[in-house]
N, C-alpha and C positions, 0 to 999 in steps of 0.2 A: 366607089368609096364615098362615104358621107363625112363631111368635115364637121367640126364641133359647132360652129355658128348655126348651121342648118339644123342640126339635131337639137340643140338647145332651144332654138326658136319654136320648134314644133312642140316641145314638152313643157317648157317653163317660161316662154316669152310673155312679157307683160305682167307677170305675177309680182306683187310687192314683196320686198325683202322679208318682211315679217311672215308672210305666208310661206315663202320658200324655206325659211328657218324652221317653221313648224313641221315641214316635211322631212327634215333631216333624220329624226328618230325612226322613221318608217322603213329605213333601208339598213342593210348590213354593210358596215364600213370596216375596212381593214386599216386604213390610214387615219391618223389624227391630224386633220387639216385645219389650219387657222382660217376662220371665215370672217374675221374682223369683229371689232367691238366686243371682244371677249368670248365670242362664240367659236366652238370647235366641234368637229365631227367626232363621234364616239368610236374611234378606230380600235379594233381588237388588238392590233399590233402596236398601238401607241406610236411613238416616234421611231420605233424600230432600232436598227443597228446604229449606235452612236458613232462608229467609225465612218459610216456613210456621211453623216452630218459633218464630221471633221473634213472629209475629202471634199465635200461640196463647198465648205467654207474657204477652202484654199483657192477657189476659182473666182476670178473677176468676171461677173456675169454681164456687165454692162454692154448692151448692143451685140451680144453673142447669139448666134443662130444655134439652137439647141434641139436635140432629139432625145426624148425620153422613151425607151423601149420597154414594153410591158408595164405601162404606167399605172394600171389598176385605177384607184380613186384619184390619182394625180398629185400626190403630195410633193414629189420632186419637181414635177412640171410647174406647179404653182410656186414652189420655192424659187426656182430659177426666174420665173416671170416677175415675182415680187422684188427681185434684186436687179432688175433692168434688162434681162434677156429678152430679145425680140429678133425674129419670130421664134416661138417655141412650138415644136411639133411633138404631140404625144400619141404614141401608137400602142395598140393592144390587139390581141387576137382573142376576142371574148368567147368564141366558140370553144376554146381550149381552157377556159377559166371557170372557176367556181363563181356562183352568184352572177352569172352572165346577164341575167335579165334586169339587173338593178342599175338604174341610171345615176349612180353616185357621182361619176365624173361630171356628168351634165349638170347635176344639181349644184355641186360646188362651183362649177364654172359660172353658172347663172348668178349665184350669190356673190361671188367675187367680181362679177362683171369683167370676166377674163377675156383676153384675145387669143388664147391658146388654140391651135388647130388640132382637133382630135380625130384620129383615124382608128376606129375600134375593130377593123377587120384587116389589119396588115401584119403578115408574118414577118419576123425578123429576117428570114431568108429572102424575102421579096421586098425589102425596104426601099430599093431603088425606084419602086413605082411612085414614090413621093416626088420624084423629079428633082431632088436636091442632092448635090454631090460636094457641098462645101460646108458641112456642119462644123462649127467651132467646138462644140461640146456634145458628147454622147453619154447618156446615163444608161448603163446596162446592169441594173441591179435586180437580183432575185430572179434571174431568167435562165442562165446557161444550163443549170442542172435540170431544168424541165425540158431540155431539148435532146432529141436523139442525135443531133449533129452540131455540137457547140462550136467546133472549129469552123464549120461552114458559116455559122452565124457571125463569128468574129470577122471572117473574110468579107461578108456582106456589109458589115458595119464599117470596116476600113475603106470600102469602096465609096462610102458616102461622106467620108471625112476629108477635109482639106489637110494639106501638109501642116504639121504643127498643132493640129487639133488635139483635144484631150478627151479620153474616154475613162469613165469610172466603171470598173468591173467589180461586182460584189456577188458573193454567193457561198453556198455550202462547200466545205472542203473536208478531206480526211486528215486525221492527225498523224497518219503513217509517214514514215521517212521513205523517200524515193520518188520516182517520177512515174506515176501510173494513175489510172482512174478506174473505179469500180462501176460496173453496169448493173443497174437495178431494174429487173423485170419481174422475175418470180418472187424475189425478196424485195420489199418496198423500203426505200430509205426513209426513215422517220415515219413509217406507216403511211406514206403518201404515194399513191399510184402514179402521180404525175411526175415523179422524180426518175431520171434515167441515168445520167453520168454524174458522178461526184469525184473530182480529182484531188490528188494531194496538192499542197501549195506549189511544190516544184512543177508539177504537171500543169497547173493553171498558169503559172508564169510562162511556160513554154508554149501553151496554146496561144497566149497573148503575143509573145515575141515572134512566133512564126507567122504572124499576121501583119507584119510590118508596123508593129506597135511597140514602142520602147518604154519600158516601165520606168517611171520617174519617182514614184513614192509608193510605199506600202504602209498600211495602217494596222493598228493593234487588232489582234484576233479578238473576236467577240462571239458569244454564244453560250450554250449550256449543254452539258452531257454530249449526246451524239451529234447535235446540230451546231457545229462550229462554222463560223462565217469569216471569210477573208475579203478584204477590200484593198484594191490597188488603183492607182492612176497611171495611165500610159499615154504617150504622145505618138501621133501618127507620123511616120517617117518615110522618107525615100532614101534608100541606101543599097549598097551591095551586101547581100547576105550570102557569105561563103558556105553556110551550112546547108543550103539547098543544092541538090544536083540539078534539078530543073524546077524553076519557079512555076507554080500553078498559073494558068493563063489569066485567072481572075485577079492575080496579084502582080502580073508582069510589069505593069506600068510603074510600080513602086520600087522595082529592082534596077539599079544603075551600075 
């Protein structure tokens, strides 16, 4: 794995801020990131889901160890760092992402003189390779519906969170009543081939809760037409879960 300081030093090291800012329009940005002194990246998604902003604002970031999964350009990573989080780990799996050859995170990192550690080749299923098992905050936004196995991903994230840690989960949901998820392979959700599972809100809650994560707050639904988004915050717990017959071995240590 290559961390962010090494990558940034190879591409942007030593360049003056003005020169770095001139490079911003040359790349395709999805996030609108504050670069300081009134400069901002031209993110096609803008600030995104306002419910995520509300969820992030509920967190005291000072001296928190943070993991941002599927960080893309890094808007949430930089948000956390700007509010006192340290260290911040930002992961992505750029081989599975659009615009994978564009060093947007690296450029924003250099302009902001950031200390975030960036790992662009880490799958959420394999996040334990970071060697960290006591994250205080995990940001899991815009990812689970791109996965063939979202419950496995939540298990992997619980295993790197300390007891009491907070995870923000955000993503596409169905408006249907009930507890189920639809699988999109031949028919593409919102016309995007990278989408696999989209759950109802009830199903998303149960995915989270069966992973030894207790939901503490849910936020207002946001979105348009078919693409409805749900945001929730959950806390990592150690507890007796009577709903399990046998707890999966990856989660046994959290069952008492």
